[in-house]
C-alpha positions as CSV (number, residue, x, y, z in Angstrom):
1,X,-59.0,-54.5,136.3
2,X,-60.5,-54.6,132.7
3,X,-57.0,-56.1,131.2
4,X,-57.5,-59.2,133.2
5,X,-61.2,-59.3,132.9
6,X,-60.4,-59.5,129.0
7,X,-58.5,-62.8,129.7
8,X,-61.9,-64.6,130.5
9,X,-63.3,-63.4,126.8
10,X,-63.6,-66.5,124.6
11,X,-61.3,-66.5,121.1
12,X,-63.3,-65.2,118.1
13,X,-65.3,-67.9,116.4
14,X,-63.2,-68.6,113.1
15,X,-66.4,-69.3,111.0
16,X,-67.2,-67.3,107.6
17,X,-70.1,-64.9,107.2
18,X,-71.5,-67.5,104.8
19,X,-71.1,-70.5,107.1
20,X,-72.8,-68.6,109.9
21,X,-75.8,-67.7,107.6
22,X,-76.5,-71.6,106.9
23,X,-76.2,-72.5,110.7
24,X,-78.9,-69.7,111.3
25,X,-81.2,-70.6,108.6
26,X,-80.7,-74.5,109.2
27,X,-81.6,-74.1,112.6
28,X,-84.7,-72.0,111.9
29,X,-85.7,-74.3,109.5
30,X,-85.2,-77.5,112.1
31,X,-87.0,-76.0,114.7
32,X,-90.1,-75.3,112.4
33,X,-89.8,-78.9,110.7
34,X,-89.8,-80.6,114.1
35,X,-92.9,-78.1,115.6
36,X,-94.7,-79.1,112.5
37,X,-94.5,-82.6,113.1
38,X,-95.8,-82.2,116.6
39,X,-98.5,-79.7,115.4
40,X,-99.5,-82.5,113.3
41,X,-99.7,-85.2,115.3
42,X,-101.3,-83.4,118.3
43,X,-103.8,-81.9,116.1
44,X,-106.2,-78.7,117.6
45,X,-106.1,-80.0,121.1
46,X,-104.5,-76.8,123.0
47,X,-103.9,-79.3,126.2
48,X,-101.1,-81.3,124.1
49,X,-97.6,-80.3,123.9
50,X,-96.4,-80.4,120.2
51,X,-92.9,-78.8,120.9
52,X,-90.3,-79.1,123.8
53,X,-87.6,-76.3,124.4
54,X,-84.9,-78.5,124.5
55,X,-85.4,-79.0,120.5
56,X,-84.0,-75.4,120.1
57,X,-80.9,-76.2,122.0
58,X,-80.3,-79.9,119.8
59,X,-80.9,-77.2,116.5
60,X,-78.0,-75.1,117.7
61,X,-76.0,-78.5,117.8
62,X,-77.1,-80.1,114.6
63,X,-77.1,-77.1,112.6
64,X,-74.4,-74.7,114.4
65,X,-71.8,-77.6,115.2
66,X,-72.5,-80.3,113.0
67,X,-69.1,-81.7,113.3
68,X,-69.3,-82.2,117.1
69,X,-69.7,-85.8,118.4
70,X,-72.7,-84.4,120.6
71,X,-74.4,-83.4,117.7
72,X,-74.8,-86.6,115.6
73,X,-77.9,-88.5,114.9
74,X,-77.9,-91.1,117.7
75,X,-76.9,-88.5,120.7
76,X,-79.5,-86.4,119.6
77,X,-82.2,-88.3,119.2
78,X,-81.4,-90.9,122.0
79,X,-80.0,-88.5,124.6
80,X,-83.3,-86.7,124.2
81,X,-85.7,-89.5,124.3
82,X,-83.4,-91.7,127.1
83,X,-83.3,-88.8,129.5
84,X,-87.2,-87.7,128.8
85,X,-88.0,-91.3,129.9
86,X,-85.9,-91.3,132.8
87,X,-87.1,-87.7,134.1
88,X,-90.7,-89.2,133.8
89,X,-89.9,-92.4,135.7
90,X,-88.2,-90.2,138.5
91,X,-90.7,-87.7,138.6
92,X,-93.4,-90.1,139.1
93,X,-91.4,-92.5,141.6
94,X,-90.1,-89.3,144.0
95,X,-93.0,-86.9,143.6
96,X,-91.0,-84.2,145.0
97,X,-90.2,-81.7,142.0
98,X,-86.8,-80.4,143.2
99,X,-85.2,-83.8,144.1
100,X,-87.2,-85.6,141.3
101,X,-85.4,-83.3,138.8
102,X,-82.1,-83.8,140.4
103,X,-82.1,-87.4,140.4
104,X,-83.3,-87.6,137.0
105,X,-80.3,-85.1,135.4
106,X,-77.7,-87.3,137.4
107,X,-79.2,-90.7,136.0
108,X,-79.9,-89.1,132.6
109,X,-76.0,-88.1,132.1
110,X,-75.0,-92.0,133.7
111,X,-77.3,-93.6,131.0
112,X,-76.2,-91.3,128.0
113,X,-72.6,-91.8,128.9
114,X,-73.2,-95.7,129.1
115,X,-75.0,-96.0,125.8
116,X,-72.9,-93.4,124.3
117,X,-75.5,-90.5,123.3
118,X,-74.2,-87.6,125.5
119,X,-76.5,-84.8,124.2
120,X,-76.3,-81.3,126.7
121,X,-80.0,-80.9,125.5
122,X,-80.8,-84.4,126.8
123,X,-80.2,-82.9,130.4
124,X,-82.5,-80.3,130.1
125,X,-85.4,-82.7,128.6
126,X,-84.5,-84.6,131.8
127,X,-85.6,-82.0,134.2
128,X,-88.3,-80.7,132.1
129,X,-90.1,-84.3,132.3
130,X,-89.3,-84.7,136.0
131,X,-90.9,-81.8,136.8
132,X,-93.9,-82.4,134.5
133,X,-94.2,-85.6,135.6
134,X,-93.9,-84.7,139.5
135,X,-95.8,-81.2,138.8
136,X,-99.4,-80.6,138.2
137,X,-99.5,-81.5,134.9
138,X,-98.5,-85.2,135.6
139,X,-97.0,-86.0,132.3
140,X,-97.1,-89.6,131.8
141,X,-95.0,-92.1,129.3
142,X,-96.7,-90.7,126.3
143,X,-95.1,-87.4,126.6
144,X,-91.8,-89.5,125.6
145,X,-93.3,-90.3,122.6
146,X,-95.1,-87.1,121.2
147,X,-93.8,-84.4,121.7
148,X,-90.1,-85.8,122.4
149,X,-89.0,-88.4,120.2
150,X,-91.5,-87.0,117.4
151,X,-89.8,-83.7,117.8
152,X,-85.9,-85.4,117.7
153,X,-86.8,-87.6,114.8
154,X,-88.1,-84.9,112.4
155,X,-85.1,-82.4,113.7
156,X,-82.5,-85.4,113.1
157,X,-84.1,-85.5,109.4
158,X,-84.2,-81.7,108.6
159,X,-80.1,-82.2,109.8
160,X,-79.3,-84.8,107.7
161,X,-80.7,-83.3,104.8
162,X,-80.1,-79.7,105.3
163,X,-76.6,-80.5,106.3
164,X,-75.8,-82.8,103.3
165,X,-77.2,-80.2,100.8
166,X,-74.8,-77.7,102.5
167,X,-71.7,-80.0,101.4
168,X,-71.1,-80.5,105.4
169,X,-70.4,-84.4,106.8
170,X,-73.1,-85.1,108.7
171,X,-73.6,-87.4,110.3
172,X,-69.9,-88.2,110.6
173,X,-68.6,-91.5,109.8
174,X,-65.6,-93.5,111.4
175,X,-62.4,-92.8,109.3
176,X,-61.8,-95.0,106.1
177,X,-60.0,-98.3,106.5
178,X,-57.0,-98.8,104.6
179,X,-57.6,-99.4,101.2
180,X,-55.3,-102.6,100.8
181,X,-57.3,-104.0,103.6
182,X,-54.4,-104.6,106.0
183,X,-53.8,-103.7,109.6
184,X,-51.4,-101.1,108.8
185,X,-52.3,-97.5,109.5
186,X,-52.6,-94.7,106.3
187,X,-49.6,-93.8,105.1
188,X,-50.3,-90.1,106.3
189,X,-50.4,-91.6,110.0
190,X,-47.6,-93.3,110.2
191,X,-45.3,-90.4,110.6
192,X,-45.6,-87.4,112.8
193,X,-48.7,-87.5,115.2
194,X,-50.1,-91.0,115.0
195,X,-53.4,-92.3,116.1
196,X,-51.7,-93.6,119.3
197,X,-50.1,-90.1,120.2
198,X,-53.5,-88.9,119.9
199,X,-55.0,-91.4,122.3
200,X,-52.3,-91.1,124.6
201,X,-52.8,-87.4,124.8
202,X,-56.6,-87.5,125.2
203,X,-56.2,-90.4,128.1
204,X,-53.8,-87.7,130.1
205,X,-56.0,-84.6,129.4
206,X,-59.0,-86.7,130.8
207,X,-61.6,-84.4,129.7
208,X,-64.5,-84.9,127.1
209,X,-63.7,-82.3,124.1
210,X,-66.3,-81.2,122.1
211,X,-64.9,-82.4,118.9
212,X,-64.5,-86.1,117.1
213,X,-61.2,-88.1,117.2
214,X,-61.1,-88.2,113.4
215,X,-61.9,-84.0,113.1
216,X,-59.1,-83.6,115.4
217,X,-56.3,-86.0,113.9
218,X,-57.5,-84.1,110.6
219,X,-56.9,-80.8,112.2
220,X,-53.5,-82.0,113.1
221,X,-52.8,-83.5,110.0
222,X,-53.7,-79.8,108.4
223,X,-51.6,-78.2,110.5
224,X,-48.5,-79.8,110.0
225,X,-49.4,-79.0,106.2
226,X,-49.7,-75.7,106.6
227,X,-46.1,-75.7,108.9
228,X,-44.8,-77.5,105.5
229,X,-45.7,-74.8,103.4
230,X,-44.1,-72.2,105.7
231,X,-41.0,-74.1,105.9
232,X,-40.5,-75.3,102.2
233,X,-42.4,-72.8,100.5
234,X,-45.7,-72.7,98.5
235,X,-44.8,-75.2,95.5
236,X,-48.2,-75.2,93.4
237,X,-49.3,-77.7,90.9
238,X,-48.8,-75.9,88.0
239,X,-45.2,-76.2,88.8
240,X,-44.4,-79.5,88.7
241,X,-47.8,-80.9,86.6
242,X,-46.9,-82.3,83.0
243,X,-48.8,-80.1,80.4
244,X,-48.5,-82.4,77.3
245,X,-51.2,-84.5,78.4
246,X,-52.6,-87.5,76.5
247,X,-56.1,-87.5,76.8
248,X,-59.3,-89.1,75.3
249,X,-62.9,-88.3,74.9
250,X,-66.3,-90.1,75.8
251,X,-66.7,-91.3,72.0
252,X,-62.9,-93.0,71.9
253,X,-63.0,-96.5,70.8
254,X,-61.4,-99.0,73.4
255,X,-58.9,-100.2,71.0
256,X,-57.9,-96.5,70.7
257,X,-57.8,-95.7,73.9
258,X,-55.6,-98.9,74.9
259,X,-53.1,-98.1,72.1
260,X,-52.8,-94.8,73.7
261,X,-51.9,-96.1,76.6
262,X,-49.7,-98.6,75.5
263,X,-47.6,-95.9,73.1
264,X,-47.3,-93.4,75.8
265,X,-46.6,-95.7,78.6
266,X,-49.3,-94.1,80.8
267,X,-51.4,-95.6,83.1
268,X,-54.3,-93.2,82.9
269,X,-56.3,-91.0,80.3
270,X,-58.5,-88.1,81.5
271,X,-61.9,-88.4,79.7
272,X,-62.6,-84.7,78.3
273,X,-65.7,-83.1,76.5
274,X,-65.0,-81.2,73.4
275,X,-64.5,-78.0,75.7
276,X,-61.6,-79.8,77.4
277,X,-63.4,-80.2,80.6
278,X,-62.7,-83.3,82.5
279,X,-65.9,-85.9,82.4
280,X,-63.9,-88.4,83.7
281,X,-60.5,-90.9,83.8
282,X,-60.1,-94.3,82.3
283,X,-57.2,-96.3,83.5
284,X,-55.6,-99.8,83.0
285,X,-57.4,-100.9,85.9
286,X,-60.7,-100.3,84.2
287,X,-59.7,-102.3,81.2
288,X,-58.8,-105.1,83.2
289,X,-61.8,-105.0,85.4
290,X,-64.0,-105.4,82.1
291,X,-62.0,-108.4,81.1
292,X,-62.6,-109.9,84.6
293,X,-59.1,-110.0,86.0
294,X,-60.2,-112.3,89.1
295,X,-60.2,-115.2,86.2
296,X,-56.9,-115.9,85.4
297,X,-57.6,-118.5,82.8
298,X,-57.6,-117.3,79.1
299,X,-57.5,-113.8,80.1
300,X,-55.6,-112.7,77.3
301,X,-58.5,-113.7,74.8
302,X,-61.1,-112.1,77.0
303,X,-59.3,-108.7,76.9
304,X,-58.7,-109.1,73.0
305,X,-62.4,-109.5,72.9
306,X,-63.0,-106.6,75.2
307,X,-60.9,-104.2,72.8
308,X,-62.1,-105.9,69.6
309,X,-65.0,-103.4,68.0
310,X,-68.2,-105.2,67.6
311,X,-69.3,-104.8,64.1
312,X,-73.1,-103.7,63.6
313,X,-75.4,-101.6,65.4
314,X,-75.6,-103.3,68.7
315,X,-73.1,-104.8,71.1
316,X,-73.0,-106.7,74.3
317,X,-70.1,-105.5,75.6
318,X,-68.5,-101.9,75.9
319,X,-67.2,-100.3,73.1
320,X,-66.0,-96.9,73.9
321,X,-64.3,-95.2,76.9
322,X,-67.1,-93.4,78.5
323,X,-68.9,-96.8,78.9
324,X,-65.8,-97.9,81.6
325,X,-64.4,-94.7,82.5
326,X,-64.8,-93.6,86.3
327,X,-67.2,-90.7,86.2
328,X,-66.5,-89.3,89.9
329,X,-62.8,-88.0,89.1
330,X,-60.9,-85.8,91.6
331,X,-59.0,-83.0,90.1
332,X,-56.7,-80.3,91.6
333,X,-56.3,-76.7,90.6
334,X,-53.5,-75.3,89.0
335,X,-52.6,-72.8,91.9
336,X,-53.4,-75.7,94.5
337,X,-50.3,-76.0,96.9
338,X,-48.7,-79.6,96.3
339,X,-48.9,-80.3,100.5
340,X,-52.5,-80.7,99.8
341,X,-52.2,-83.6,97.7
342,X,-49.9,-85.5,99.7
343,X,-53.1,-87.2,101.7
344,X,-55.1,-88.1,98.1
345,X,-51.9,-89.8,97.1
346,X,-50.9,-91.7,100.3
347,X,-54.2,-92.4,102.0
348,X,-57.1,-92.7,99.3
349,X,-54.9,-94.8,96.6
350,X,-55.0,-92.1,93.5
351,X,-51.9,-92.2,91.1
352,X,-53.0,-89.6,88.5
353,X,-54.7,-86.2,89.2
354,X,-56.2,-84.2,86.2
355,X,-55.1,-80.2,87.2
356,X,-57.5,-78.2,85.7
357,X,-57.5,-74.0,85.3
358,X,-60.2,-71.2,86.5
359,X,-62.6,-72.5,83.7
360,X,-62.1,-76.0,84.7
361,X,-60.5,-77.0,81.3
362,X,-57.5,-79.9,81.5
363,X,-54.1,-78.0,81.5
364,X,-52.3,-80.7,83.2
365,X,-51.6,-84.0,85.1
366,X,-49.8,-84.8,88.4
367,X,-48.9,-88.5,89.3
368,X,-47.1,-89.7,92.4
369,X,-43.7,-89.6,90.4
370,X,-44.2,-85.5,90.3
371,X,-45.4,-85.3,93.9
372,X,-42.1,-87.2,94.9
373,X,-39.8,-85.4,92.9
374,X,-41.2,-82.0,94.0
375,X,-41.0,-83.0,97.8
376,X,-37.3,-84.3,97.5
377,X,-36.4,-81.1,95.7
378,X,-38.3,-79.4,98.4
379,X,-36.0,-80.9,101.0
380,X,-32.6,-81.0,99.7
381,X,-33.5,-77.1,98.7
382,X,-34.0,-76.5,102.6
383,X,-31.2,-78.2,103.7
384,X,-28.9,-76.3,101.4
385,X,-27.7,-79.1,99.6
386,X,-29.4,-78.4,96.2
387,X,-27.7,-76.7,93.0
388,X,-28.7,-72.8,92.9
389,X,-27.9,-72.9,89.1
390,X,-31.1,-72.7,87.1
391,X,-29.5,-75.4,84.6
392,X,-29.2,-78.2,87.0
393,X,-31.7,-77.1,89.6
394,X,-34.3,-78.9,88.4
395,X,-32.6,-81.7,86.3
396,X,-33.0,-84.7,89.0
397,X,-37.1,-83.3,89.7
398,X,-37.7,-83.2,85.7
399,X,-35.8,-86.9,84.9
400,X,-38.5,-88.3,88.0
401,X,-41.8,-86.6,86.3
402,X,-40.3,-87.8,82.8
403,X,-40.1,-91.3,83.8
404,X,-43.9,-91.3,84.5
405,X,-45.1,-89.4,81.4
406,X,-42.5,-89.4,78.3
407,X,-42.0,-93.4,78.1
408,X,-38.8,-93.9,79.8
409,X,-38.6,-97.3,81.6
410,X,-39.7,-97.2,85.4
411,X,-40.5,-100.2,87.9
412,X,-44.1,-101.7,87.5
413,X,-46.8,-100.0,89.6
414,X,-50.0,-101.1,90.8
415,X,-53.0,-100.5,88.0
416,X,-55.7,-99.5,90.5
417,X,-55.5,-95.7,89.5
418,X,-58.0,-93.4,90.6
419,X,-60.3,-95.3,91.9
C-alpha cells in the first residue's frame, strides 16, 4: 500500500540550495515592494485594500519559476488586472456570490487564453474580486487600479530587477534569429530534434506545459550534448586548443596588430592586460568596419589611412587596438567539454574562442577548425576506423588545426569573427 502511494510523490526538485535561497529572498522582497506601493497609495486609511493575496502566488512564479511562460511580465500583470476587472463586472452584474465567482473564473480563463496572459493567480484575483463586488464590501472598478494593478506593476518591476541581478533571463525573449538574416534555421536546429518535430509533439500531447518552447528546445539540445559526451568521451578545450597564441595589448598600434594578423595568417587577436587576462578581441572585421567596408570606392586608401599612425598628440581616428576591439568577448575554460562549444560556433557566429585557466589568464585559443577536427576524430574513433598508434592518431586532427594557426594555406572564411 505504501509502495503504491509513493508512486504519486513528485520527483525531487533539481535545484541547488543557492537557487532556492535566491527564490525565497526574491519572493520576500517582491511582496514587500508590492505591499509598500499599496501602502503608499492607500495612505493611512484602514478601510482601503493595499495588498491582495494573489500577489503572493504571483511572487512564487516570478521568483521561483522565472522561466515559466506563466510568470512573464505580461501574464503576471495582465492576468491579474484583467481577471480582477472581470470579477468586479460579474460580481456587480450577478449579485449572488457563488454564481458570480464561478462565472468570473471561467470568463477570466477564457480572456487570459485569448489575450496570451494565462496566469494561475489571475483565477484567484477573479474569484476574490467577484466575491468582494457581490458581497457586503461592494468593491468597484477602483479596486482593480489599486491595489491589484499597482501591486502587480510593482511586483513586475521587482522581478525584472532582482532576476537580472541574479543572472537569470527575465523576461524571456524569443530565440535569436539566424545571424545571416535568412529563412534557414540555426545550424544546431537542422539536425536531431527540429522545431517542426517539437511543435508536432506538443500538438499531439495537446496539454499546456509550464515551460516555454525555447527552454524545452534548449533542454533537448543539452540532453543531446550529454549523450554525445557519454558516447564520444569528455574531450576538453585544453586537448584541442592552440597554445602558442598570438595576442595584442590595449596599446598595440593598429599597424602592428594588422601586421600580426597578416604575418601569422590568423583572423583574430585576443587582447590581454599585463596579467595575461583577456580584456577583448580584435578581428579583421573590426579593421574593415573602421574603414567603412560598405563603401567599395577607394577602400584601400581608407584602410591605409586607418593603419597609418597620426603624428602629434591628437587624432581624429582610432590609433590603438583598445579603441576598436570587441570588449564583450566570450571565453572558454580549459577544462570545458568541447561539446558545449558547438552551439557557440554554429549558432552565434563565433570563429575564435579564447581559452582561459582557473585564474582567467589566456592559455590558448580554439577555432572552428579545431572543433571540426576534434569531432571528426571522435566520430572515427567511435566507429573503430581511427588508427590506434599514438604516432598517427592525431595527425589529421593536428593538420586541420595547424591550417588555422600556423600560416598554411586554407580556404577563405568570413571575416565576422567573435561578433
